[in-house]
N, CA, C, O and the ligand as a Tripos MOL2 file, in Angstrom:
@<TRIPOS>MOLECULE
protein
  285   283    72     0     0
PROTEIN
NO_CHARGES

@<TRIPOS>ATOM
      1 N           5.5790    5.6720  -36.5430 N.3       1 MET1
      2 CA          6.5350    5.2340  -35.5140 C.3       1 MET1
      3 C           6.4370    3.8030  -35.3080 C.2       1 MET1
      4 O           5.3360    3.2580  -35.2400 O.2       1 MET1
      5 N           7.6150    3.1120  -35.1970 N.am      2 LYS2
      6 CA          7.6610    1.8210  -34.9700 C.3       2 LYS2
      7 C           7.2390    1.4090  -33.4630 C.2       2 LYS2
      8 O           7.6180    2.0550  -32.4850 O.2       2 LYS2
      9 N           6.5460    0.4480  -33.3950 N.am      3 ARG3
     10 CA          5.9990   -0.1470  -32.1340 C.3       3 ARG3
     11 C           6.6610   -1.4030  -31.6940 C.2       3 ARG3
     12 O           6.8540   -2.3020  -32.5130 O.2       3 ARG3
     13 N           7.0440   -1.5280  -30.3750 N.am      4 ILE4
     14 CA          7.4780   -2.7390  -30.0440 C.3       4 ILE4
     15 C           6.5160   -3.5880  -29.1890 C.2       4 ILE4
     16 O           5.5960   -3.0980  -28.5340 O.2       4 ILE4
     17 N           6.7840   -4.7980  -29.2470 N.am      5 LEU5
     18 CA          5.8210   -5.7920  -28.6030 C.3       5 LEU5
     19 C           6.2460   -6.0010  -27.0460 C.2       5 LEU5
     20 O           7.4480   -6.1340  -26.8140 O.2       5 LEU5
     21 N           5.4810   -6.0310  -26.1550 N.am      6 ILE6
     22 CA          5.9040   -6.1330  -24.7130 C.3       6 ILE6
     23 C           5.0080   -7.3440  -24.1240 C.2       6 ILE6
     24 O           3.7870   -7.3620  -24.2800 O.2       6 ILE6
     25 N           5.6830   -8.3090  -23.4650 N.am      7 CYS7
     26 CA          5.0820   -9.2750  -22.7510 C.3       7 CYS7
     27 C           4.2330   -8.8160  -21.7170 C.2       7 CYS7
     28 O           4.8260   -8.1390  -20.8770 O.2       7 CYS7
     29 N           2.9900   -8.9840  -21.5200 N.am      8 PRO8
     30 CA          2.0680   -8.6000  -20.4540 C.3       8 PRO8
     31 C           2.3390   -9.0320  -19.1290 C.2       8 PRO8
     32 O           1.9470   -8.4350  -18.1270 O.2       8 PRO8
     33 N           3.0910  -10.1950  -19.1340 N.am      9 VAL9
     34 CA          3.3220  -10.8300  -17.8930 C.3       9 VAL9
     35 C           4.7230  -10.3420  -17.1100 C.2       9 VAL9
     36 O           4.7930  -10.1240  -15.9000 O.2       9 VAL9
     37 N           5.8170  -10.2200  -18.0670 N.am     10 CYS10
     38 CA          7.0470  -10.0220  -17.2750 C.3      10 CYS10
     39 C           7.5380   -8.5770  -17.9910 C.2      10 CYS10
     40 O           8.5750   -8.0400  -17.6000 O.2      10 CYS10
     41 N           6.8270   -8.0590  -18.9290 N.am     11 LYS11
     42 CA          7.2470   -6.7560  -19.4170 C.3      11 LYS11
     43 C           8.5170   -6.7530  -20.3060 C.2      11 LYS11
     44 O           9.1520   -5.7340  -20.5770 O.2      11 LYS11
     45 N           8.8160   -7.9870  -20.7260 N.am     12 SER12
     46 CA         10.0000   -8.1370  -21.5410 C.3      12 SER12
     47 C           9.7360   -7.7660  -23.0320 C.2      12 SER12
     48 O           8.6280   -7.8950  -23.5530 O.2      12 SER12
     49 N          10.8880   -7.2740  -23.7070 N.am     13 LYS13
     50 CA         10.7230   -6.9780  -25.0040 C.3      13 LYS13
     51 C          10.8860   -8.1860  -25.9230 C.2      13 LYS13
     52 O          10.6440   -8.1500  -27.1290 O.2      13 LYS13
     53 N          11.3130   -9.2590  -25.2560 N.am     14 ASP14
     54 CA         11.6730  -10.4860  -26.0890 C.3      14 ASP14
     55 C          10.4030  -11.1880  -26.3660 C.2      14 ASP14
     56 O          10.0910  -12.2450  -25.8190 O.2      14 ASP14
     57 N           9.5690  -10.4620  -27.3740 N.am     15 VAL15
     58 CA          8.2190  -11.1850  -27.7080 C.3      15 VAL15
     59 C           8.2850  -11.3550  -29.1890 C.2      15 VAL15
     60 O           8.6200  -10.4270  -29.9250 O.2      15 VAL15
     61 N           7.9940  -12.4320  -29.5820 N.am     16 GLU16
     62 CA          7.8350  -12.5680  -31.1770 C.3      16 GLU16
     63 C           6.6380  -13.5050  -31.5270 C.2      16 GLU16
     64 O           6.1110  -14.2890  -30.7380 O.2      16 GLU16
     65 N           6.2970  -13.3110  -32.7980 N.am     17 LEU17
     66 CA          5.2010  -14.0280  -33.3040 C.3      17 LEU17
     67 C           5.3860  -15.5830  -33.0970 C.2      17 LEU17
     68 O           6.3410  -16.1210  -33.6570 O.2      17 LEU17
     69 N           4.6590  -16.2170  -32.4440 N.am     18 ASP18
     70 CA          4.7220  -17.7620  -32.1470 C.3      18 ASP18
     71 C           4.7600  -18.4270  -33.7110 C.2      18 ASP18
     72 O           4.1200  -17.8900  -34.6140 O.2      18 ASP18
     73 N           5.4120  -19.4050  -33.8960 N.am     19 ALA19
     74 CA          5.5270  -20.2260  -35.0620 C.3      19 ALA19
     75 C           5.4220  -19.4680  -36.2950 C.2      19 ALA19
     76 O           4.6200  -19.8350  -37.1530 O.2      19 ALA19
     77 N           6.2360  -18.3320  -36.4850 N.am     20 GLY20
     78 CA          6.2990  -17.4280  -37.4590 C.3      20 GLY20
     79 C           4.9730  -16.7460  -37.8220 C.2      20 GLY20
     80 O           4.7400  -16.3640  -38.9690 O.2      20 GLY20
     81 N           4.1420  -16.6130  -36.8380 N.am     21 GLY21
     82 CA          2.8630  -15.8410  -37.0700 C.3      21 GLY21
     83 C           1.7450  -16.7570  -37.5680 C.2      21 GLY21
     84 O           0.6240  -16.3060  -37.8020 O.2      21 GLY21
     85 N           2.0160  -17.8730  -37.7080 N.am     22 TYR22
     86 CA          0.9950  -18.9480  -38.2000 C.3      22 TYR22
     87 C          -0.1640  -19.0110  -37.2360 C.2      22 TYR22
     88 O          -1.3090  -18.9940  -37.6860 O.2      22 TYR22
     89 N           0.0400  -19.0760  -36.0520 N.am     23 THR23
     90 CA         -1.0160  -19.2220  -35.0200 C.3      23 THR23
     91 C          -1.7520  -17.9200  -34.5960 C.2      23 THR23
     92 O          -2.8030  -17.9010  -33.9560 O.2      23 THR23
     93 N          -1.0840  -16.8640  -35.0250 N.am     24 GLY24
     94 CA         -1.4350  -15.5530  -34.5760 C.3      24 GLY24
     95 C          -1.2250  -15.3590  -33.1140 C.2      24 GLY24
     96 O          -1.8380  -14.4240  -32.6000 O.2      24 GLY24
     97 N          -0.4770  -16.0720  -32.3840 N.am     25 LYS25
     98 CA         -0.2240  -15.7960  -31.1450 C.3      25 LYS25
     99 C           1.1070  -15.3630  -30.8680 C.2      25 LYS25
    100 O           1.9280  -15.5460  -31.7660 O.2      25 LYS25
    101 N           1.5350  -14.7590  -29.6790 N.am     26 TYR26
    102 CA          2.7730  -14.3050  -29.4930 C.3      26 TYR26
    103 C           3.4700  -15.1870  -28.3690 C.2      26 TYR26
    104 O           2.8560  -15.8010  -27.4970 O.2      26 TYR26
    105 N           4.7980  -15.1530  -28.5210 N.am     27 TYR27
    106 CA          5.6030  -15.9400  -27.7330 C.3      27 TYR27
    107 C           6.7020  -15.0390  -27.0160 C.2      27 TYR27
    108 O           7.4310  -14.3010  -27.6780 O.2      27 TYR27
    109 N           6.7910  -15.1400  -25.5430 N.am     28 CYS28
    110 CA          7.7110  -14.4650  -24.9130 C.3      28 CYS28
    111 C           8.9070  -15.2660  -24.6160 C.2      28 CYS28
    112 O           8.7340  -16.2920  -23.9590 O.2      28 CYS28
    113 N          10.1640  -14.9360  -25.0220 N.am     29 LYS29
    114 CA         11.2410  -15.8100  -24.9510 C.3      29 LYS29
    115 C          11.7930  -15.5650  -23.4020 C.2      29 LYS29
    116 O          12.6390  -16.3240  -22.9290 O.2      29 LYS29
    117 N          11.3350  -14.6250  -22.7690 N.am     30 ASN30
    118 CA         11.8330  -14.4000  -21.4430 C.3      30 ASN30
    119 C          11.1180  -15.2840  -20.4200 C.2      30 ASN30
    120 O          11.8330  -15.9440  -19.6660 O.2      30 ASN30
    121 N           9.7570  -15.3750  -20.3040 N.am     31 CYS31
    122 CA          9.1260  -16.0470  -19.3990 C.3      31 CYS31
    123 C           8.1940  -17.3000  -20.0720 C.2      31 CYS31
    124 O           7.5390  -18.0350  -19.3330 O.2      31 CYS31
    125 N           8.1990  -17.4570  -21.4320 N.am     32 GLY32
    126 CA          7.5040  -18.4590  -21.9580 C.3      32 GLY32
    127 C           5.9730  -18.1260  -22.1610 C.2      32 GLY32
    128 O           5.2290  -19.0100  -22.5860 O.2      32 GLY32
    129 N           5.5470  -17.0200  -21.9010 N.am     33 TYR33
    130 CA          4.1360  -16.6360  -22.1280 C.3      33 TYR33
    131 C           3.8650  -16.8880  -23.6920 C.2      33 TYR33
    132 O           4.6500  -16.5510  -24.5780 O.2      33 TYR33
    133 N           2.7070  -17.4920  -23.8820 N.am     34 VAL34
    134 CA          2.1320  -17.6000  -25.0740 C.3      34 VAL34
    135 C           0.7580  -17.2370  -25.2330 C.2      34 VAL34
    136 O          -0.0920  -17.9270  -24.6710 O.2      34 VAL34
    137 N           0.4230  -16.2590  -25.9140 N.am     35 GLY35
    138 CA         -0.9680  -15.8770  -26.0920 C.3      35 GLY35
    139 C          -1.0750  -14.7470  -27.2200 C.2      35 GLY35
    140 O          -0.1370  -14.2410  -27.8360 O.2      35 GLY35
    141 N          -2.5040  -14.4580  -27.3490 N.am     36 SER36
    142 CA         -2.7160  -13.6230  -28.5750 C.3      36 SER36
    143 C          -2.6870  -12.1960  -28.0740 C.2      36 SER36
    144 O          -2.8390  -11.2660  -28.8660 O.2      36 SER36
    145 N          -2.4870  -11.9880  -26.7120 N.am     37 PHE37
    146 CA         -2.6600  -10.5640  -26.0120 C.3      37 PHE37
    147 C          -1.1270  -10.2820  -25.7960 C.2      37 PHE37
    148 O          -0.3830  -11.0430  -25.1770 O.2      37 PHE37
    149 N          -0.7410   -9.0880  -26.3840 N.am     38 VAL38
    150 CA          0.5210   -8.5680  -26.1070 C.3      38 VAL38
    151 C           0.4770   -6.9490  -25.8610 C.2      38 VAL38
    152 O          -0.4170   -6.3320  -26.4410 O.2      38 VAL38
    153 N           1.2590   -6.3350  -25.1550 N.am     39 LEU39
    154 CA          1.2730   -4.8830  -25.1580 C.3      39 LEU39
    155 C           2.0140   -4.3440  -26.3370 C.2      39 LEU39
    156 O           3.0840   -4.8430  -26.6820 O.2      39 LEU39
    157 N           1.4710   -3.3390  -26.9620 N.am     40 GLU40
    158 CA          2.2040   -2.7980  -28.0060 C.3      40 GLU40
    159 C           2.4240   -1.4110  -27.8600 C.2      40 GLU40
    160 O           1.4330   -0.7030  -27.6810 O.2      40 GLU40
    161 N           3.5930   -0.8730  -27.9050 N.am     41 MET41
    162 CA          3.8680    0.6360  -27.6110 C.3      41 MET41
    163 C           5.1330    1.0690  -28.1520 C.2      41 MET41
    164 O           5.9890    0.2280  -28.4290 O.2      41 MET41
    165 N           5.3440    2.3630  -28.3380 N.am     42 THR42
    166 CA          6.6030    2.8280  -28.8910 C.3      42 THR42
    167 C           7.5070    2.9090  -27.6690 C.2      42 THR42
    168 O           7.1410    2.8810  -26.4940 O.2      42 THR42
    169 N           8.7980    3.0190  -28.1580 N.am     43 LYS43
    170 CA         10.1530    3.0770  -27.3210 C.3      43 LYS43
    171 C           9.7480    4.1030  -26.2330 C.2      43 LYS43
    172 O           9.9160    3.8230  -25.0460 O.2      43 LYS43
    173 N           9.3240    5.0520  -26.5420 N.am     44 GLY44
    174 CA          9.2620    6.0650  -25.4550 C.3      44 GLY44
    175 C           8.2370    5.7310  -24.3080 C.2      44 GLY44
    176 O           8.3630    6.0260  -23.1200 O.2      44 GLY44
    177 N           7.1200    5.0080  -24.9470 N.am     45 GLU45
    178 CA          6.0150    4.5980  -23.9690 C.3      45 GLU45
    179 C           6.6200    3.3540  -23.0050 C.2      45 GLU45
    180 O           6.3050    3.1420  -21.8340 O.2      45 GLU45
    181 N           7.4590    2.6870  -23.7250 N.am     46 TYR46
    182 CA          8.0340    1.4510  -23.0190 C.3      46 TYR46
    183 C           8.9910    2.0140  -21.8540 C.2      46 TYR46
    184 O           9.0330    1.5790  -20.7030 O.2      46 TYR46
    185 N           9.6890    2.9850  -22.3460 N.am     47 LYS47
    186 CA         10.6050    3.6010  -21.1690 C.3      47 LYS47
    187 C           9.8230    4.3430  -20.1270 C.2      47 LYS47
    188 O          10.2160    4.3530  -18.9600 O.2      47 LYS47
    189 N           8.8270    4.9090  -20.4700 N.am     48 GLU48
    190 CA          7.8890    5.6380  -19.3180 C.3      48 GLU48
    191 C           7.3090    4.5880  -18.5770 C.2      48 GLU48
    192 O           7.2620    4.7380  -17.3560 O.2      48 GLU48
    193 N           6.8700    3.5800  -19.0640 N.am     49 MET49
    194 CA          6.2490    2.4210  -18.2860 C.3      49 MET49
    195 C           7.3350    1.8480  -17.2210 C.2      49 MET49
    196 O           7.0750    1.6900  -16.0280 O.2      49 MET49
    197 N           8.5240    1.5760  -17.7930 N.am     50 MET50
    198 CA          9.5320    0.9950  -16.9930 C.3      50 MET50
    199 C          10.0470    1.8760  -15.8810 C.2      50 MET50
    200 O          10.4490    1.3390  -14.8490 O.2      50 MET50
    201 N          10.0650    3.2060  -16.0140 N.am     51 GLU51
    202 CA         10.2430    4.1270  -15.0130 C.3      51 GLU51
    203 C           9.1290    4.1970  -13.8880 C.2      51 GLU51
    204 O           9.3470    4.3550  -12.6870 O.2      51 GLU51
    205 N           8.0160    4.0650  -14.4390 N.am     52 LYS52
    206 CA          6.9610    4.0580  -13.5590 C.3      52 LYS52
    207 C           6.8260    2.7870  -12.6490 C.2      52 LYS52
    208 O           6.3890    2.8420  -11.4990 O.2      52 LYS52
    209 N           7.2090    1.7300  -13.2210 N.am     53 GLU53
    210 CA          7.3230    0.3930  -12.5830 C.3      53 GLU53
    211 C           8.3200    0.6570  -11.4410 C.2      53 GLU53
    212 O           7.9920    0.4910  -10.2660 O.2      53 GLU53
    213 N           9.5160    1.0620  -11.8020 N.am     54 LYS54
    214 CA         10.5390    1.2030  -10.8670 C.3      54 LYS54
    215 C          10.2230    2.1490   -9.5770 C.2      54 LYS54
    216 O          10.6190    1.9400   -8.4300 O.2      54 LYS54
    217 N           9.4530    3.1930  -10.0070 N.am     55 PHE55
    218 CA          8.9560    4.0880   -9.0470 C.3      55 PHE55
    219 C           7.9610    3.3320   -8.1640 C.2      55 PHE55
    220 O           7.9510    3.5390   -6.9500 O.2      55 PHE55
    221 N           7.1940    2.5350   -8.6900 N.am     56 GLU56
    222 CA          6.1420    1.8330   -7.8060 C.3      56 GLU56
    223 C           6.8570    0.8630   -6.8620 C.2      56 GLU56
    224 O           6.4470    0.6530   -5.7200 O.2      56 GLU56
    225 N           7.9920    0.2520   -7.4070 N.am     57 ARG57
    226 CA          8.7240   -0.6910   -6.5810 C.3      57 ARG57
    227 C           9.2480    0.1130   -5.4090 C.2      57 ARG57
    228 O           9.0530   -0.2990   -4.2650 O.2      57 ARG57
    229 N           9.8690    1.1800   -5.6250 N.am     58 ILE58
    230 CA         10.4200    2.0230   -4.5980 C.3      58 ILE58
    231 C           9.3380    2.2630   -3.4350 C.2      58 ILE58
    232 O           9.5440    2.1030   -2.2320 O.2      58 ILE58
    233 N           8.0820    2.6990   -4.0690 N.am     59 GLU59
    234 CA          7.0460    2.9940   -3.1700 C.3      59 GLU59
    235 C           6.6350    1.8750   -2.3830 C.2      59 GLU59
    236 O           6.2270    2.0330   -1.2320 O.2      59 GLU59
    237 N           6.7210    0.6810   -2.9650 N.am     60 ASP60
    238 CA          6.5140   -0.5360   -2.2380 C.3      60 ASP60
    239 C           7.3310   -0.8520   -1.1170 C.2      60 ASP60
    240 O           6.9380   -1.3100   -0.0440 O.2      60 ASP60
    241 N           8.5050   -0.5730   -1.4470 N.am     61 GLU61
    242 CA          9.5460   -0.7510   -0.3310 C.3      61 GLU61
    243 C           9.3640    0.2110    0.9190 C.2      61 GLU61
    244 O           9.6360   -0.1160    2.0740 O.2      61 GLU61
    245 N           8.8970    1.3650    0.5510 N.am     62 LYS62
    246 CA          8.6210    2.4180    1.5900 C.3      62 LYS62
    247 C           7.4880    2.0900    2.4380 C.2      62 LYS62
    248 O           7.5080    2.3300    3.6460 O.2      62 LYS62
    249 N           6.4140    1.5020    1.7990 N.am     63 SER63
    250 CA          5.1580    1.0660    2.4220 C.3      63 SER63
    251 C           5.3180   -0.1990    3.3330 C.2      63 SER63
    252 O           4.3540   -0.5730    4.0000 O.2      63 SER63
    253 N           6.3690   -0.7850    3.3710 N.am     64 LYS64
    254 CA          6.4930   -1.9780    4.0290 C.3      64 LYS64
    255 C           6.6560   -1.7360    5.5980 C.2      64 LYS64
    256 O           7.4690   -0.9050    6.0010 O.2      64 LYS64
    257 N           5.9120   -2.4350    6.4210 N.am     65 PRO65
    258 CA          5.9370   -2.0680    7.9410 C.3      65 PRO65
    259 C           7.3290   -2.1020    8.4620 C.2      65 PRO65
    260 O           8.1780   -2.9470    8.1740 O.2      65 PRO65
    261 N           7.4710   -1.0500    9.2900 N.am     66 LYS66
    262 CA          8.9450   -0.9810    9.8970 C.3      66 LYS66
    263 C           8.9860   -1.6270   11.1190 C.2      66 LYS66
    264 O           7.9350   -1.8190   11.7310 O.2      66 LYS66
    265 N          10.1770   -2.0320   11.6110 N.am     67 GLY67
    266 CA         10.3420   -2.5990   12.9290 C.3      67 GLY67
    267 C          10.1150   -4.1750   12.8880 C.2      67 GLY67
    268 O           9.7660   -4.7660   13.9090 O.2      67 GLY67
    269 N          10.2980   -4.7670   11.8140 N.am     68 VAL68
    270 CA          9.9530   -6.1490   11.6550 C.3      68 VAL68
    271 C          11.3220   -6.8860   11.4920 C.2      68 VAL68
    272 O          11.3160   -8.0990   11.2840 O.2      68 VAL68
    273 N          12.4430   -6.2220   11.5770 N.am     69 ARG69
    274 CA         13.7710   -6.8120   11.3290 C.3      69 ARG69
    275 C          14.1390   -7.6600   12.6730 C.2      69 ARG69
    276 O          13.9470   -7.2340   13.8120 O.2      69 ARG69
    277 N          14.6340   -8.7800   12.3910 N.am     70 GLU70
    278 CA         15.0990   -9.6910   13.4070 C.3      70 GLU70
    279 C          16.4400   -9.4520   13.9060 C.2      70 GLU70
    280 O          17.2970  -10.3110   13.7000 O.2      70 GLU70
    281 N          16.7370   -8.3540   14.5600 N.am     71 ASP71
    282 CA         17.9700   -8.0910   15.0230 C.3      71 ASP71
    283 C          17.8460   -7.6480   16.4990 C.2      71 ASP71
    284 O          18.8540   -7.3520   17.1420 O.2      71 ASP71
    285 ZN          7.2760  -12.5460  -20.5580 Zn       72 ZN72
@<TRIPOS>BOND
     1     1     2 1
     2     2     3 1
     3     3     4 2
     4     3     5 am
     5     5     6 1
     6     6     7 1
     7     7     8 2
     8     7     9 am
     9     9    10 1
    10    10    11 1
    11    11    12 2
    12    11    13 am
    13    13    14 1
    14    14    15 1
    15    15    16 2
    16    15    17 am
    17    17    18 1
    18    18    19 1
    19    19    20 2
    20    19    21 am
    21    21    22 1
    22    22    23 1
    23    23    24 2
    24    23    25 am
    25    25    26 1
    26    26    27 1
    27    27    28 2
    28    27    29 am
    29    29    30 1
    30    30    31 1
    31    31    32 2
    32    31    33 am
    33    33    34 1
    34    34    35 1
    35    35    36 2
    36    35    37 am
    37    37    38 1
    38    38    39 1
    39    39    40 2
    40    39    41 am
    41    41    42 1
    42    42    43 1
    43    43    44 2
    44    43    45 am
    45    45    46 1
    46    46    47 1
    47    47    48 2
    48    47    49 am
    49    49    50 1
    50    50    51 1
    51    51    52 2
    52    51    53 am
    53    53    54 1
    54    54    55 1
    55    55    56 2
    56    55    57 am
    57    57    58 1
    58    58    59 1
    59    59    60 2
    60    59    61 am
    61    61    62 1
    62    62    63 1
    63    63    64 2
    64    63    65 am
    65    65    66 1
    66    66    67 1
    67    67    68 2
    68    67    69 am
    69    69    70 1
    70    70    71 1
    71    71    72 2
    72    71    73 am
    73    73    74 1
    74    74    75 1
    75    75    76 2
    76    75    77 am
    77    77    78 1
    78    78    79 1
    79    79    80 2
    80    79    81 am
    81    81    82 1
    82    82    83 1
    83    83    84 2
    84    83    85 am
    85    85    86 1
    86    86    87 1
    87    87    88 2
    88    87    89 am
    89    89    90 1
    90    90    91 1
    91    91    92 2
    92    91    93 am
    93    93    94 1
    94    94    95 1
    95    95    96 2
    96    95    97 am
    97    97    98 1
    98    98    99 1
    99    99   100 2
   100    99   101 am
   101   101   102 1
   102   102   103 1
   103   103   104 2
   104   103   105 am
   105   105   106 1
   106   106   107 1
   107   107   108 2
   108   107   109 am
   109   109   110 1
   110   110   111 1
   111   111   112 2
   112   111   113 am
   113   113   114 1
   114   114   115 1
   115   115   116 2
   116   115   117 am
   117   117   118 1
   118   118   119 1
   119   119   120 2
   120   119   121 am
   121   121   122 1
   122   122   123 1
   123   123   124 2
   124   123   125 am
   125   125   126 1
   126   126   127 1
   127   127   128 2
   128   127   129 am
   129   129   130 1
   130   130   131 1
   131   131   132 2
   132   131   133 am
   133   133   134 1
   134   134   135 1
   135   135   136 2
   136   135   137 am
   137   137   138 1
   138   138   139 1
   139   139   140 2
   140   139   141 am
   141   141   142 1
   142   142   143 1
   143   143   144 2
   144   143   145 am
   145   145   146 1
   146   146   147 1
   147   147   148 2
   148   147   149 am
   149   149   150 1
   150   150   151 1
   151   151   152 2
   152   151   153 am
   153   153   154 1
   154   154   155 1
   155   155   156 2
   156   155   157 am
   157   157   158 1
   158   158   159 1
   159   159   160 2
   160   159   161 am
   161   161   162 1
   162   162   163 1
   163   163   164 2
   164   163   165 am
   165   165   166 1
   166   166   167 1
   167   167   168 2
   168   167   169 am
   169   169   170 1
   170   170   171 1
   171   171   172 2
   172   171   173 am
   173   173   174 1
   174   174   175 1
   175   175   176 2
   176   175   177 am
   177   177   178 1
   178   178   179 1
   179   179   180 2
   180   179   181 am
   181   181   182 1
   182   182   183 1
   183   183   184 2
   184   183   185 am
   185   185   186 1
   186   186   187 1
   187   187   188 2
   188   187   189 am
   189   189   190 1
   190   190   191 1
   191   191   192 2
   192   191   193 am
   193   193   194 1
   194   194   195 1
   195   195   196 2
   196   195   197 am
   197   197   198 1
   198   198   199 1
   199   199   200 2
   200   199   201 am
   201   201   202 1
   202   202   203 1
   203   203   204 2
   204   203   205 am
   205   205   206 1
   206   206   207 1
   207   207   208 2
   208   207   209 am
   209   209   210 1
   210   210   211 1
   211   211   212 2
   212   211   213 am
   213   213   214 1
   214   214   215 1
   215   215   216 2
   216   215   217 am
   217   217   218 1
   218   218   219 1
   219   219   220 2
   220   219   221 am
   221   221   222 1
   222   222   223 1
   223   223   224 2
   224   223   225 am
   225   225   226 1
   226   226   227 1
   227   227   228 2
   228   227   229 am
   229   229   230 1
   230   230   231 1
   231   231   232 2
   232   231   233 am
   233   233   234 1
   234   234   235 1
   235   235   236 2
   236   235   237 am
   237   237   238 1
   238   238   239 1
   239   239   240 2
   240   239   241 am
   241   241   242 1
   242   242   243 1
   243   243   244 2
   244   243   245 am
   245   245   246 1
   246   246   247 1
   247   247   248 2
   248   247   249 am
   249   249   250 1
   250   250   251 1
   251   251   252 2
   252   251   253 am
   253   253   254 1
   254   254   255 1
   255   255   256 2
   256   255   257 am
   257   257   258 1
   258   258   259 1
   259   259   260 2
   260   259   261 am
   261   261   262 1
   262   262   263 1
   263   263   264 2
   264   263   265 am
   265   265   266 1
   266   266   267 1
   267   267   268 2
   268   267   269 am
   269   269   270 1
   270   270   271 1
   271   271   272 2
   272   271   273 am
   273   273   274 1
   274   274   275 1
   275   275   276 2
   276   275   277 am
   277   277   278 1
   278   278   279 1
   279   279   280 2
   280   279   281 am
   281   281   282 1
   282   282   283 1
   283   283   284 2
@<TRIPOS>SUBSTRUCTURE
     1 MET1         2 RESIDUE 1 A MET
     2 LYS2         6 RESIDUE 1 A LYS
     3 ARG3        10 RESIDUE 1 A ARG
     4 ILE4        14 RESIDUE 1 A ILE
     5 LEU5        18 RESIDUE 1 A LEU
     6 ILE6        22 RESIDUE 1 A ILE
     7 CYS7        26 RESIDUE 1 A CYS
     8 PRO8        30 RESIDUE 1 A PRO
     9 VAL9        34 RESIDUE 1 A VAL
    10 CYS10       38 RESIDUE 1 A CYS
    11 LYS11       42 RESIDUE 1 A LYS
    12 SER12       46 RESIDUE 1 A SER
    13 LYS13       50 RESIDUE 1 A LYS
    14 ASP14       54 RESIDUE 1 A ASP
    15 VAL15       58 RESIDUE 1 A VAL
    16 GLU16       62 RESIDUE 1 A GLU
    17 LEU17       66 RESIDUE 1 A LEU
    18 ASP18       70 RESIDUE 1 A ASP
    19 ALA19       74 RESIDUE 1 A ALA
    20 GLY20       78 RESIDUE 1 A GLY
    21 GLY21       82 RESIDUE 1 A GLY
    22 TYR22       86 RESIDUE 1 A TYR
    23 THR23       90 RESIDUE 1 A THR
    24 GLY24       94 RESIDUE 1 A GLY
    25 LYS25       98 RESIDUE 1 A LYS
    26 TYR26      102 RESIDUE 1 A TYR
    27 TYR27      106 RESIDUE 1 A TYR
    28 CYS28      110 RESIDUE 1 A CYS
    29 LYS29      114 RESIDUE 1 A LYS
    30 ASN30      118 RESIDUE 1 A ASN
    31 CYS31      122 RESIDUE 1 A CYS
    32 GLY32      126 RESIDUE 1 A GLY
    33 TYR33      130 RESIDUE 1 A TYR
    34 VAL34      134 RESIDUE 1 A VAL
    35 GLY35      138 RESIDUE 1 A GLY
    36 SER36      142 RESIDUE 1 A SER
    37 PHE37      146 RESIDUE 1 A PHE
    38 VAL38      150 RESIDUE 1 A VAL
    39 LEU39      154 RESIDUE 1 A LEU
    40 GLU40      158 RESIDUE 1 A GLU
    41 MET41      162 RESIDUE 1 A MET
    42 THR42      166 RESIDUE 1 A THR
    43 LYS43      170 RESIDUE 1 A LYS
    44 GLY44      174 RESIDUE 1 A GLY
    45 GLU45      178 RESIDUE 1 A GLU
    46 TYR46      182 RESIDUE 1 A TYR
    47 LYS47      186 RESIDUE 1 A LYS
    48 GLU48      190 RESIDUE 1 A GLU
    49 MET49      194 RESIDUE 1 A MET
    50 MET50      198 RESIDUE 1 A MET
    51 GLU51      202 RESIDUE 1 A GLU
    52 LYS52      206 RESIDUE 1 A LYS
    53 GLU53      210 RESIDUE 1 A GLU
    54 LYS54      214 RESIDUE 1 A LYS
    55 PHE55      218 RESIDUE 1 A PHE
    56 GLU56      222 RESIDUE 1 A GLU
    57 ARG57      226 RESIDUE 1 A ARG
    58 ILE58      230 RESIDUE 1 A ILE
    59 GLU59      234 RESIDUE 1 A GLU
    60 ASP60      238 RESIDUE 1 A ASP
    61 GLU61      242 RESIDUE 1 A GLU
    62 LYS62      246 RESIDUE 1 A LYS
    63 SER63      250 RESIDUE 1 A SER
    64 LYS64      254 RESIDUE 1 A LYS
    65 PRO65      258 RESIDUE 1 A PRO
    66 LYS66      262 RESIDUE 1 A LYS
    67 GLY67      266 RESIDUE 1 A GLY
    68 VAL68      270 RESIDUE 1 A VAL
    69 ARG69      274 RESIDUE 1 A ARG
    70 GLU70      278 RESIDUE 1 A GLU
    71 ASP71      282 RESIDUE 1 A ASP
    72 ZN72       285 GROUP 0 **** ****
């Protein structure tokens, strides 16, 4: 199965080999990350990760302290 490269910083799929693969490093077109470490996963795994991220963000919202609104 074809795997896609994911930026470890911003989780973008816009990752490509830097300088045509000459340096062996990867470049993220979204955030500008350059490094030899990237996440590699199938489309299904990527989707799963993004759904988990979304879920965790919702959990973060819920865990914010209540009653701090300035009204
Ligand atoms: Zn990035």
